[in-house]
SETOR-329263 format. One record per residue (C-alpha): residue number from 1; residue in three letters; x negated, y, z negated. Coordinates in steps of 0.02 Angstrom, whole numbers, plus 50000, padded with zeros to 5 digits. Last residue first. Layout:
  num  residu     xx     yy     zz
  NUM     ALA      X      Y      Z
...
//
This chain:
  num  residu     xx     yy     zz
  503     ASN  43334  55533  46676
  502     LYS  43439  55396  46598
  501     GLU  43596  55501  46624
  500     GLU  43560  55522  46810
  499     LYS  43527  55336  46832
  498     THR  43694  55289  46751
  497     LYS  43708  55236  46571
  496     GLY  43810  55088  46508
  495     LEU  43663  54972  46482
  494     ASP  43559  55098  46385
  493     LYS  43532  54975  46242
  492     LYS  43472  54845  46365
  491     LYS  43549  54697  46456
  490     PRO  43486  54729  46632
  489     ALA  43631  54750  46756
  488     GLN  43677  54604  46869
  487     GLU  43820  54545  46758
  486     TYR  43889  54721  46744
  485     LEU  43879  54752  46930
  484     LYS  43974  54590  46964
  483     ILE  44108  54633  46835
  482     MET  44127  54807  46908
  481     LYS  44148  54739  47084
  480     GLN  44273  54611  47022
  479     GLN  44375  54749  46939
  478     ASP  44391  54853  47097
  477     HIS  44485  55012  47051
  476     GLU  44353  55149  47076
  475     PHE  44417  55323  47043
  474     GLU  44452  55488  47129
  473     PRO  44479  55643  47024
  472     ILE  44623  55764  47059
  471     LYS  44556  55941  47066
  470     PRO  44671  56055  46968
  469     GLN  44749  56205  47057
  468     THR  44701  56352  46950
  467     PRO  44772  56423  46787
  466     PHE  44873  56263  46762
  465     VAL  45059  56255  46721
  464     SER  45144  56367  46850
  463     LEU  45005  56317  46971
  462     TRP  45071  56139  46963
  461     ASN  45237  56195  47034
  460     SER  45391  56292  46981
  459     GLN  45502  56365  47117
  458     PRO  45654  56263  47059
  457     THR  45627  56338  46884
  456     MET  45549  56241  46740
  455     ARG  45612  56238  46560
  454     TYR  45498  56145  46439
  453     THR  45610  56125  46287
  452     PRO  45757  56077  46396
  451     GLN  45906  56194  46379
  450     LYS  46040  56166  46250
  449     LYS  46213  56091  46226
  448     HIS  46141  55914  46223
  447     TRP  46263  55855  46355
  446     TRP  46243  56015  46456
  445     SER  46054  55997  46464
  444     TYR  46067  55815  46520
  443     MET  46199  55859  46648
  442     TRP  46089  55997  46721
  441     SER  45941  55878  46737
  440     THR  46047  55747  46822
  439     TRP  46112  55878  46945
  438     SER  45936  55941  46981
  437     SER  45886  55764  47027
  436     GLN  45710  55694  47034
  435     LYS  45637  55870  47039
  434     GLN  45692  55898  46859
  433     TYR  45596  55745  46804
  432     GLN  45439  55798  46898
  431     LEU  45442  55969  46814
  430     THR  45466  55887  46644
  429     ALA  45313  55778  46676
  428     ILE  45213  55933  46727
  427     ALA  45265  56029  46571
  426     ALA  45233  55882  46455
  425     VAL  45058  55855  46526
  424     GLN  45021  56041  46507
  423     GLU  45078  56041  46326
  422     MET  44981  55880  46298
  421     THR  44824  55973  46348
  420     PRO  44743  55935  46515
  419     ARG  44579  55839  46530
  418     SER  44421  55929  46585
  417     GLU  44364  55960  46405
  416     PRO  44362  55772  46374
  415     ARG  44238  55739  46517
  414     ASP  44279  55571  46597
  413     GLU  44445  55633  46667
  412     TRP  44576  55501  46631
  411     CYS  44720  55619  46588
  410     LEU  44695  55702  46757
  409     SER  44719  55533  46841
  408     CYS  44887  55507  46755
  407     LEU  44948  55676  46815
  406     LYS  44897  55634  46994
  405     TRP  44979  55464  46977
  404     MET  45140  55550  46920
  403     GLU  45137  55657  47077
  402     VAL  45110  55508  47192
  401     PRO  45247  55399  47116
  400     PHE  45178  55229  47057
  399     LYS  45281  55081  47119
  398     PRO  45143  54997  47222
  397     GLY  45010  54992  47085
  396     PRO  44903  55134  47018
  395     ALA  44738  55041  46987
  394     LEU  44662  55062  46813
  393     ARG  44499  55159  46807
  392     TYR  44318  55131  46859
  391     GLY  44212  55286  46886
  390     ARG  44040  55212  46853
  389     ARG  44033  55273  46674
  388     PHE  44204  55194  46642
  387     ALA  44140  55024  46702
  386     PHE  43991  55020  46584
  385     VAL  44100  55083  46441
  384     LEU  44222  54939  46474
  383     ARG  44083  54809  46481
  382     LYS  44003  54876  46322
  381     ILE  44169  54868  46227
  380     ASP  44181  54680  46245
  379     THR  44276  54550  46344
  378     ILE  44391  54674  46429
  377     PHE  44433  54628  46608
  376     ASP  44568  54505  46555
  375     ASP  44713  54622  46599
  374     TYR  44640  54798  46613
  373     PRO  44793  54874  46527
  372     ASP  44915  54745  46457
  371     ARG  45070  54746  46565
  370     CYS  45206  54874  46531
  369     GLU  45300  54830  46692
  368     ASN  45169  54925  46795
  367     TYR  45252  55095  46818
  366     CYS  45282  55130  46633
  365     GLU  45115  55055  46585
  364     TRP  45020  55181  46693
  363     ILE  45109  55323  46604
  362     LEU  45057  55247  46437
  361     VAL  44876  55233  46499
  360     GLY  44881  55419  46537
  359     PHE  44949  55446  46363
  358     ALA  44796  55357  46295
  357     TRP  44684  55484  46383
  356     VAL  44785  55627  46307
  355     ASP  44779  55545  46135
  354     THR  44588  55544  46142
  353     ARG  44595  55726  46194
  352     GLN  44684  55762  46029
  351     ASP  44537  55696  45928
  350     PHE  44458  55530  45882
  349     GLN  44271  55502  45864
  348     LYS  44192  55329  45873
  347     GLY  44048  55399  45978
  346     GLN  44038  55256  46103
  345     LEU  44217  55193  46119
  344     THR  44279  55367  46078
  343     GLU  44175  55451  46215
  342     ARG  44227  55316  46339
  341     PRO  44414  55341  46320
  340     LEU  44526  55229  46212
  339     TYR  44688  55141  46262
  338     ARG  44620  54965  46290
  337     ILE  44525  54971  46124
  336     PRO  44686  54991  46023
  335     VAL  44610  55009  45847
  334     ASN  44602  54877  45710
  333     GLN  44417  54909  45680
  332     LEU  44314  55030  45783
  331     LYS  44177  55053  45653
  330     GLU  44102  55202  45562
  329     VAL  44244  55321  45597
  328     LYS  44246  55502  45656
  327     ILE  44403  55606  45631
  326     THR  44475  55761  45713
  325     GLY  44634  55839  45644
  324     LYS  44756  55758  45523
  323     VAL  44760  55572  45553
  322     SER  44879  55445  45628
  321     MET  44844  55258  45616
  320     GLY  45007  55207  45531
  319     PHE  45107  55336  45627
  318     ASP  45223  55216  45719
  317     THR  45347  55322  45821
  316     ILE  45360  55444  45966
  315     LYS  45538  55466  46028
  314     ALA  45612  55451  46202
  313     GLU  45790  55514  46228
  312     TYR  45939  55404  46266
  311     ASN  46053  55501  46149
  310     SER  46047  55358  46021
  309     GLY  45858  55354  46027
  308     ILE  45737  55260  46141
  307     VAL  45572  55209  46061
  306     VAL  45392  55252  46104
  305     ASN  45263  55150  46009
  304     ARG  45267  54998  46125
  303     ALA  45231  55113  46272
  302     ALA  45066  55164  46193
  301     VAL  44989  55306  46091
  300     ASP  44898  55233  45940
  299     ARG  44777  55369  45883
  298     HIS  44918  55492  45836
  297     VAL  44810  55646  45807
  296     ILE  44915  55764  45700
  295     GLY  44894  55953  45692
  294     ALA  45078  55969  45642
  293     LYS  45139  56104  45761
  292     THR  45018  56091  45908
  291     HIS  44966  55908  45913
  290     LEU  45122  55826  45842
  289     TYR  45233  55936  45950
  288     ASP  45131  55891  46104
  287     LEU  45158  55708  46062
  286     GLY  45346  55734  46057
  285     ARG  45345  55834  46218
  284     ALA  45243  55698  46305
  283     ALA  45364  55563  46244
  282     GLY  45508  55663  46315
  281     ALA  45422  55686  46483
  280     ILE  45383  55500  46495
  279     TRP  45563  55459  46449
  278     HIS  45634  55574  46584
  277     VAL  45508  55507  46710
  276     THR  45571  55330  46678
  275     GLU  45752  55385  46682
  274     GLY  45727  55468  46851
  273     GLU  45638  55314  46920
  272     THR  45787  55209  46868
  271     ALA  45780  55093  46718
  270     LEU  45823  54913  46756
  269     LYS  46007  54874  46775
  268     GLN  46099  54766  46650
  267     GLY  46153  54592  46705
  266     THR  46132  54512  46535
  265     SER  45977  54409  46576
  264     LYS  45888  54554  46660
  263     GLY  45933  54668  46515
  262     GLU  45806  54581  46403
  261     TYR  45659  54657  46498
  260     GLY  45520  54526  46503
  259     GLU  45411  54619  46628
  258     GLY  45421  54778  46526
  257     LEU  45514  54936  46571
  256     HIS  45658  54934  46449
  255     ASP  45585  54835  46303
  254     LYS  45414  54913  46330
  253     LEU  45492  55085  46318
  252     SER  45552  55035  46145
  251     GLY  45721  54981  46078
  250     TYR  45891  55053  46121
  249     PRO  45966  55078  45948
  248     CYS  45842  55204  45875
  247     PHE  45874  55207  45686
  246     GLU  45794  55355  45597
  245     MET  45669  55298  45467
  244     VAL  45658  55217  45295
  243     LEU  45488  55148  45242
  242     MET  45506  55005  45118
  241     ILE  45377  54939  44994
  240     PRO  45409  54758  44946
  239     SER  45386  54763  44801
  238     GLN  45434  54894  44672
  237     TYR  45437  55083  44652
  236     CYS  45396  55111  44836
  235     ALA  45560  55152  44923
  234     VAL  45519  55281  45057
  233     ALA  45635  55408  45135
  232     LEU  45704  55488  45292
  231     PHE  45568  55507  45424
  230     HIS  45633  55561  45594
  229     VAL  45565  55480  45752
  228     VAL  45484  55614  45861
  227     ASN  45560  55671  46026
  226     GLU  45704  55772  45952
  225     HIS  45585  55870  45842
  224     ARG  45612  55901  45658
  223     CYS  45526  56047  45575
  222     SER  45539  56003  45390
  221     GLN  45495  55821  45429
  220     PHE  45323  55870  45494
  219     ARG  45213  55822  45348
  218     ARG  45334  55688  45291
  217     MET  45291  55579  45441
  216     THR  45107  55580  45394
  215     GLN  45148  55535  45214
  214     ALA  45256  55389  45270
  213     GLU  45115  55324  45381
  212     LYS  44994  55346  45236
  211     ILE  45106  55233  45132
  210     PHE  45076  55094  45258
  209     VAL  44889  55126  45262
  208     GLU  44894  55125  45071
  207     SER  44978  54955  45077
  206     GLU  44832  54894  45180
  205     GLU  44707  54946  45046
  204     ALA  44812  54860  44911
  203     ARG  44812  54697  45007
  202     VAL  44959  54634  45110
  201     ASN  45099  54508  45089
  200     THR  45247  54613  45145
  199     LEU  45280  54794  45193
  198     ILE  45457  54826  45253
  197     LYS  45497  54947  45394
  196     VAL  45678  55002  45379
  195     ALA  45780  55068  45525
  194     VAL  45933  55168  45477
  193     GLU  46123  55173  45480
  192     ILE  46175  55299  45348
  191     ARG  46288  55274  45198
  190     LYS  46399  55397  45105
  189     LEU  46516  55345  44966
  188     LEU  46424  55343  44800
  187     GLY  46272  55451  44839
  186     VAL  46162  55418  44990
  185     ARG  46159  55233  45033
  184     TYR  46037  55184  45172
  183     TYR  46111  55046  45280
  182     ALA  45993  54929  45371
  181     LYS  45917  54875  45536
  180     PHE  45757  54786  45490
  179     VAL  45573  54801  45536
  178     GLN  45448  54673  45473
  177     GLY  45275  54674  45396
  176     PHE  45101  54745  45405
  175     ASN  45042  54698  45579
  174     GLY  45214  54705  45658
  173     SER  45386  54624  45657
  172     GLY  45553  54643  45744
  171     LEU  45734  54695  45728
  170     ARG  45788  54594  45577
  169     LYS  45970  54611  45526
  168     ILE  46081  54702  45402
  167     ARG  45975  54756  45252
  166     GLN  46058  54860  45116
  165     ILE  45944  54997  45046
  164     GLN  45995  55108  44899
  163     GLU  45951  54971  44774
  162     HIS  45770  54984  44830
  161     PHE  45754  55154  44748
  160     ILE  45719  55322  44830
  159     GLU  45579  55450  44842
  158     TRP  45627  55558  44992
  157     ARG  45721  55682  44882
  156     GLU  45563  55718  44781
  155     LYS  45557  55659  44602
  154     ASN  45582  55783  44461
  153     ILE  45444  55889  44384
  152     GLY  45433  55853  44198
  151     HIS  45440  55994  44071
  150     LYS  45337  56005  43912
  149     ILE  45162  55930  43924
  148     LEU  45041  55997  43795
  147     LYS  44851  56015  43795
  146     ASN  44792  56085  43629
  145     GLU  44622  56002  43623
  144     PHE  44542  55886  43495
  143     GLN  44602  55732  43593
  142     LYS  44689  55767  43757
  141     VAL  44873  55726  43786
  140     SER  44918  55845  43644
  139     VAL  45070  55797  43541
  138     ARG  45222  55909  43559
  137     TYR  45339  55781  43479
  136     ASP  45455  55770  43631
  135     ARG  45321  55777  43767
  134     HIS  45188  55668  43687
  133     TYR  45318  55539  43633
  132     ALA  45412  55537  43799
  131     ILE  45251  55517  43900
  130     LEU  45188  55370  43797
  129     GLY  45359  55289  43791
  128     GLY  45369  55290  43980
  127     PRO  45194  55217  43988
  126     ASN  45250  55056  43903
  125     ASN  45203  54966  43742
  124     PHE  45121  55121  43670
  123     CYS  44954  55181  43601
  122     PHE  44909  55335  43499
  121     GLU  44730  55396  43474
  120     ASN  44711  55474  43649
  119     VAL  44780  55431  43821
  118     TYR  44855  55260  43783
  117     TYR  44946  55110  43856
  116     CYS  44964  54941  43770
  115     ARG  44930  54758  43800
  114     HIS  44820  54735  43646
  113     THR  44674  54652  43736
  112     ARG  44715  54718  43909
  111     SER  44710  54896  43846
  110     TYR  44781  55014  43978
  109     ARG  44729  55193  44012
  108     ILE  44839  55336  44071
  107     PRO  44721  55452  44164
  106     VAL  44727  55638  44118
  105     GLU  44720  55772  44252
  104     GLU  44718  55961  44233
  103     ILE  44792  56100  44339
  102     MET  44744  56277  44285
  101     GLY  44875  56407  44238
  100     ASP  44781  56461  44083
   99     GLN  44908  56377  43969
   98     ASN  44882  56210  44056
   97     VAL  44971  56146  44211
   96     PHE  44995  55957  44212
   95     MET  44943  55798  44302
   94     ILE  44961  55633  44211
   93     GLN  44883  55485  44302
   92     TYR  44938  55306  44322
   91     LYS  44846  55145  44370
   90     ARG  44690  55180  44270
   89     ASP  44655  55020  44174
   88     LEU  44778  54916  44274
   87     PRO  44662  54904  44424
   86     SER  44522  54837  44311
   85     LYS  44345  54881  44363
   84     SER  44391  55066  44359
   83     THR  44347  55180  44504
   82     ASN  44529  55204  44558
   81     GLU  44538  55341  44691
   80     HIS  44523  55219  44838
   79     ALA  44661  55111  44762
   78     PHE  44783  55256  44752
   77     ILE  44839  55320  44582
   76     GLN  45023  55323  44539
   75     ARG  45079  55496  44492
   74     VAL  45146  55569  44330
   73     LEU  45213  55745  44330
   72     PHE  45189  55901  44225
   71     TYR  45253  56075  44186
   70     GLY  45183  56164  44034
   69     PRO  45110  56310  44133
   68     THR  45202  56338  44299
   67     THR  45139  56297  44475
   66     LEU  45127  56108  44491
   65     LEU  45218  56051  44649
   64     GLU  45078  56106  44767
   63     ASN  44949  56018  44658
   62     ALA  45048  55856  44673
   61     GLU  45033  55865  44862
   60     ASP  44845  55894  44847
   59     ARG  44830  55741  44734
   58     GLU  44919  55627  44857
   57     ILE  45090  55557  44821
   56     PHE  45104  55370  44795
   55     SER  45241  55351  44665
   54     HIS  45304  55506  44578
   53     PHE  45365  55485  44399
   52     TYR  45448  55640  44325
   51     ARG  45624  55568  44343
   50     GLU  45581  55410  44248
   49     SER  45651  55258  44340
   48     SER  45475  55202  44392
   47     PHE  45432  55177  44208
   46     THR  45565  55044  44181
   45     ALA  45587  55033  43991
   44     LEU  45641  55213  43985
   43     GLY  45567  55335  43860
   42     GLY  45579  55339  43671
   41     ALA  45424  55341  43560
   40     VAL  45508  55304  43395
   39     SER  45613  55155  43447
   38     ASP  45471  55095  43559
   37     ARG  45357  55084  43407
   36     ILE  45198  55186  43406
   35     LYS  45029  55100  43391
   34     THR  44892  55194  43302
   33     TYR  44720  55183  43376
   32     ARG  44552  55174  43289
   31     VAL  44399  55233  43384
   30     ARG  44226  55156  43361
   29     SER  44045  55208  43388
   28     ALA  44041  55389  43333
   27     ALA  44194  55376  43223
   26     VAL  44355  55469  43258
   25     PRO  44449  55520  43102
   24     GLU  44594  55408  43048
   23     VAL  44771  55447  43100
   22     SER  44897  55405  42965
   21     SER  44964  55579  42934
   20     MET  45025  55612  43111
   19     VAL  45101  55440  43125
   18     THR  45196  55461  42964
   17     HIS  45275  55618  43038
   16     ALA  45338  55514  43186
   15     MET  45420  55383  43079
   14     GLY  45414  55192  43084
   13     ILE  45235  55136  43086
   12     GLU  45144  54999  43182
   11     ALA  44956  54980  43158
   10     THR  44838  54941  43301
    9     ASP  44655  54899  43263
    8     ALA  44527  54932  43398
    7     GLU  44447  54798  43504
    6     ASP  44509  54868  43671
    5     ARG  44458  55041  43614
    4     HIS  44282  54981  43576
    3     ASP  44267  54919  43755
    2     ASP  44327  55087  43821
    1     MET  44194  55181  43723
//
């Protein structure tokens, strides 16, 4: 049917009533289309400027907006939803509420032969004209059915145009593009200093990962948390796609605690132990919020993904890999292998306990100049699984406080159910911060005009957080020993298993 549509005749006419009388009946093997002039159809030349057009919102989000019969919106279809051979053929989709209160979907098709858009027997030069014609002249969007679209649902506040962004300077780059400091213009006079992540030179599938990050951040924007980077907007009506976020002026934890800390060259002091614990506690509270309030598994917890905000508080960022709830993948592609526990390396399943393990690695980074975990020990996943099964973990290092090492060790329990929750991790980290200096803790609370989220009294201890005193596991830290054992072990499918597990 689609091939016949591409070959169909198109006849231009000048008046709407003439259109209605010039439609030929549908034949069994061929459909004739009538082309409507732009002057008759109406609509804006730039489809993305239409108020009812929503770029890159998921189907379930659109369903939440559609509640009243006659109301409609147009959404851009994701690549994984598009089953057509030609991406242009079904790039847009009309979603509307019919007279029975049910939501229906109609794809806007594109004829490459005649370069026009259509949903039934009328075709148009641009999709904006198609929508305007069917809306204004009460023409059904489905052939032989009375399916009318009457009132468009306006764009969300977070959907903005590129003209509202003014770039200032580049801050860094990542897998999908670059990050800039910029101004976000709101109205005629107001502008906000923001960070803008710009997507450049990627495939459609990768752009969806980028958009997915914006969608994840939107899920919890209504309940903002001081330890999670705030999402502001996304500009996705043209290339390059821009994700607009809260600007955090002091860089990441890696910038402050890493071996190449920029402050060394300018005479600035390295972070104190109290500041380090303060940032760890803040990051833990942010991750706990994602787990308990939003049901989000971050999947990329690391020092590089914790930034320092304007009030010197730690904030979780980079949600490109985040998912809702538990997920099992087929392959471990583009994931941070050095931050994953054994059950994820083997079973390829990610859940909140995966984040807890990774947070233990984050704590280790903070006291080891943010070096790469395991150094050059990792040559493949099998070697790491082999070592984990035999109790190998990262060594603490000379600067590691005893209490923080205990917390870190609990995060690395081999059995996921034995690990603490992020709420417990946050409570213990906050307790350690307050023990650093009660005066510093009081000043922090006074400055922010509020009490810390996880308030601990001077008498608080680990038993205030855990039902019973947790047993701190003991680990093996000798890399060379693990390498030697690995090389001597038989290379079989059960290579990583201990004798007890084999039996």
